[in-house]
C-alpha positions in Angstrom: 0.0 0.0 -0.1 1.1 3.7 -1.0 0.1 6.5 -0.1 1.9 8.7 -2.0 4.4 8.0 -5.0 7.6 8.8 -2.7 9.6 6.9 -0.3 9.1 8.3 3.5 6.0 10.8 3.0 5.6 13.0 5.6 2.0 14.0 7.4 0.8 15.3 10.9 -1.2 13.8 13.9 -4.0 16.1 13.6 -4.1 19.7 15.5 -2.3 22.9 15.3 -2.4 25.6 17.8 -5.5 28.2 17.3 -4.7 31.5 15.6 -7.9 33.6 16.2 -8.2 36.3 13.5 -10.1 39.7 14.4 -12.5 42.0 12.1 -16.3 41.5 11.6 -15.4 37.6 9.6 -14.0 36.5 13.3 -17.6 37.1 14.3 -19.1 34.9 12.3 -16.7 32.4 12.4 -14.1 32.8 15.0 -12.0 29.5 14.1 -12.1 30.4 10.4 -8.8 32.3 10.3 -7.4 29.5 12.8 -8.2 26.8 10.0 -6.3 29.1 7.3 -3.6 29.5 9.7 -3.6 25.7 10.4 -3.6 24.9 6.3 -1.3 27.5 5.2 1.7 26.6 7.8 1.4 23.1 6.9 1.5 23.9 3.4 4.8 26.2 3.9 6.3 23.9 5.9 6.6 21.4 2.7 4.2 18.4 4.8 2.7 16.0 1.9 -0.4 14.8 3.4 -1.8 17.4 5.6 -4.9 18.0 8.2 -7.3 20.8 8.6 -5.8 21.8 11.5 -8.6 20.2 14.2 -8.9 23.7 15.7 -12.3 23.9 16.6 -12.3 22.2 20.2 -11.0 19.2 22.0 -10.9 16.0 20.7 -14.1 15.3 22.6 -16.4 17.8 22.4 -15.4 18.8 18.7 -17.6 15.5 18.0 -19.6 14.5 21.0 -21.3 18.3 21.0 -22.9 17.6 17.5 -23.7 14.1 18.3 -28.0 13.3 19.3 -27.9 11.4 22.4 -25.3 13.4 24.0 -25.7 16.5 26.2 -22.4 18.3 27.1 -20.4 15.4 28.7 -23.7 13.2 29.6 -24.9 10.4 27.7 -28.9 11.3 27.8 -29.7 8.8 25.2 -29.6 6.5 22.3 -26.5 8.1 20.5 -27.0 8.5 17.0 -25.1 10.3 13.7 -24.7 13.9 13.6 -27.4 15.4 11.7 -25.1 16.9 9.2 -21.4 16.5 8.7 -18.9 18.1 10.9 -15.5 17.9 9.9 -15.9 18.6 6.2 -16.3 21.6 5.9 -12.7 22.2 7.0 -11.5 19.8 5.1 -12.8 20.7 2.1 -10.8 24.0 2.2 -7.7 21.8 3.3 -8.5 20.4 0.0 -8.9 23.8 -1.9 -5.4 24.5 -0.7 -3.7 20.9 -1.2 -4.3 17.7 -3.0 -3.5 15.7 -0.1 -5.4 15.8 3.3 -6.4 13.5 5.8 -9.6 13.3 7.4 -9.5 12.6 11.1 -11.7 11.3 14.0 -11.6 10.7 17.7 -12.1 6.9 18.4 -15.2 6.0 20.0 -13.5 4.5 22.8 -11.9 7.5 23.6 -15.2 9.6 23.5 -16.8 7.1 25.6 -14.3 7.2 28.5 -14.5 11.2 28.1 -18.2 10.9 28.7 -20.2 10.7 31.9 -23.4 7.7 31.3 -26.4 9.4 32.8 -29.1 7.1 30.9 -30.5 3.6 31.4 -29.9 3.0 27.7 -27.0 2.2 28.1 -25.7 -0.7 30.7 -22.2 0.1 30.2 -19.5 1.7 28.3 -18.8 -0.7 25.9 -22.7 -0.5 25.0 -21.9 2.8 24.0 -18.2 2.5 22.1 -20.0 0.1 19.3 -22.8 2.9 18.8 -20.2 5.6 18.5 -18.8 3.6 15.8 -21.7 3.7 13.9 -21.8 7.1 14.3 -18.5 8.0 13.6 -18.4 5.6 10.6 -21.3 7.7 8.9 -18.7 11.0 9.8 -16.0 8.9 7.9 -18.2 8.5 4.7 -18.7 12.2 4.1 -14.8 12.2 4.6 -14.3 9.6 2.0 -16.8 11.7 -0.3 -14.6 15.0 0.2 -11.5 13.1 -0.8 -9.5 12.7 1.3 -6.3 10.6 1.1 -6.7 9.0 4.6 -8.6 8.7 7.5 -7.2 8.9 10.7 -8.3 7.6 14.0 -7.5 8.6 17.7 -7.3 6.0 20.1 -4.9 7.1 22.8 -7.2 5.7 25.4 -5.7 2.5 23.9 -2.4 3.1 25.6 -3.6 3.6 29.5 -5.2 0.4 29.9 -8.3 2.1 31.0 -10.5 0.8 27.5 -11.7 -2.6 26.5 -9.1 -3.6 23.9 -11.5 -6.0 22.4 -14.1 -3.6 22.4 -12.4 -0.7 20.7 -10.8 -3.2 17.9 -14.4 -4.5 17.5 -15.3 -0.5 16.9 -12.7 1.0 14.7 -12.9 -2.4 12.6 -16.2 -1.1 12.0 -15.2 2.0 11.0 -12.7 0.9 8.7 -14.8 -2.1 7.2 -17.3 0.7 5.8 -14.4 2.6 3.9 -12.4 2.6 0.3 -9.4 4.9 1.7 -7.1 3.4 3.9 -7.2 3.9 7.7 -4.5 5.1 10.0 -5.0 4.2 13.8 -3.1 6.8 16.1 -2.0 5.4 19.9 0.0 7.7 21.3 2.2 6.3 25.0 3.9 3.3 25.7 2.7 0.4 24.0 4.4 -2.5 25.8 1.2 -3.6 27.4 -1.1 -3.2 24.3 0.9 -3.8 21.3 0.2 -6.9 20.0 -4.0 -6.1 20.6 -3.6 -2.8 18.7 -1.5 -5.0 15.6 -4.4 -7.2 15.4 -6.7 -4.3 14.0 -7.7 -3.9 10.5 -6.4 -0.9 9.4 -3.3 0.0 7.0 -1.5 2.2 9.1 -0.7 2.0 12.8 0.6 5.3 13.8 2.9 5.6 16.8 5.0 7.7 19.3 8.7 7.3 18.8 10.5 10.4 19.8 9.2 10.6 23.5 8.6 6.6 23.3 11.4 4.8 21.6 11.1 1.3 23.5 8.1 1.4 21.0 9.9 0.7 18.3 12.2 -2.1 20.1 8.8 -3.8 20.0 7.8 -3.4 16.7 11.3 -5.1 15.9 9.7 -8.3 16.8 6.5 -8.2 15.1 5.3 -8.9 11.4 3.2 -5.6 9.9 2.1 -8.0 7.5 2.5 -5.2 4.9 1.0 -2.6 7.1 2.4 1.1 6.9 3.8 3.0 10.5 2.8 6.7 11.1 6.3 6.9 12.8 6.5 10.0 15.2 10.3 11.6 15.2 8.9 14.9 16.4 8.4 15.7 20.6 5.2 17.3 20.8 5.4 17.4 24.3 8.3 19.4 24.0 8.6 23.7 23.5 12.5 22.4 21.6 12.4 22.8 18.3 14.4 20.0 17.3 17.2 20.2 14.9 17.0 18.4 11.8 20.0 16.5 12.1 18.2 15.1 15.6 14.9 14.3 13.7 17.1 12.5 11.1 18.7 10.3 13.5 15.7 9.2 14.6 14.6 8.6 11.4 17.2 6.4 10.4 16.9 4.8 13.6 13.2 3.4 12.4 14.8 2.6 9.2 17.1 0.2 11.2 13.7 -1.4 12.0 11.5 -0.7 9.5 11.7 -0.9 5.6 11.2 2.9 4.6 8.7 2.4 2.0 6.2 1.4 5.3 6.9 4.3 7.1 5.1 7.5 7.3 6.8 10.5 8.7 5.0 12.5 11.1 5.3 14.2 14.8 4.3 12.0 18.3 0.8 13.8 18.8 -1.1 16.7 18.0 0.7 20.0 18.0 -2.0 22.1 19.7 -0.4 23.2 22.9 2.8 24.3 21.2 3.3 27.8 20.2 2.5 28.4 16.2 5.9 29.6 16.0 7.4 26.3 18.1 4.7 24.1 15.7 5.6 25.1 12.6 9.6 25.2 13.1 9.2 21.6 14.2 7.4 20.4 11.0 9.6 22.6 8.8 12.8 20.9 10.1 11.0 17.0 9.9 10.0 17.9 6.6 13.8 18.8 5.8 15.0 15.9 7.5 12.5 13.4 5.6 13.7 14.4 2.8 17.3 14.4 3.1 17.2 11.0 4.6 14.6 10.3 1.5 17.0 11.4 -0.9 19.8 8.4 0.7 17.4 6.2 -0.2 16.0 7.3 -3.5 19.2 8.3 -5.5 
């Protein structure tokens, strides 16, 4: 499977710092300028597969605030698909500025663990997770129809031990199974306790954290990826330091020692929302330069 025609393509995990605009248009849509800045900065950095920047709220409420059956942070009835697309407008804007865009969904298990059950309709979160998956599958279909190159499902809860991975796997598979475009599963953190369960999920890309969790690379060295790709986090999203090109290059080369370069999609560990704009753009620019330098060594 190839997402682009090049070796070691670059992408982002998703979120970007929120840069709000001013003036009359900001009264109509306070975050439109933030979307435009996020997209422009990714394009300027040279990212191969960009996102819309995920600037419209935190990863839980950005989705749950649109789903019938949820009020605030509480589940009050049967969860159903949103009445209209949630992320497609911003994604279409990104597509108008760049040919390769990924759509991004917060995964059903992570959403469920961010909500309180205040209804007798669900006996437990596991039942809720499966209905959330059905709702998210509808949104994924909208993104696919809009023309995204890849759909990413974010499940940071998987590495914490708090989630029922078997149910989480069923839920992610339910979404991915309805799509034609490749699906990437993003799981950050140390995967020592869950790597085997994660690799059983039927997705094309496993997007993982390596800059801040280098032990994850040792875990993968013992696994058969069966043709799937790795989203290779090589920039530390948790640190304000803008790593040098040389440091990022060495991290990518460490990955190549374990993984084939044709199986690697280069990106930060996680979203960059908590960084300043200068930090985020600096990290992306240096990551792109590092990836290009390593790419040249394998394509000459």
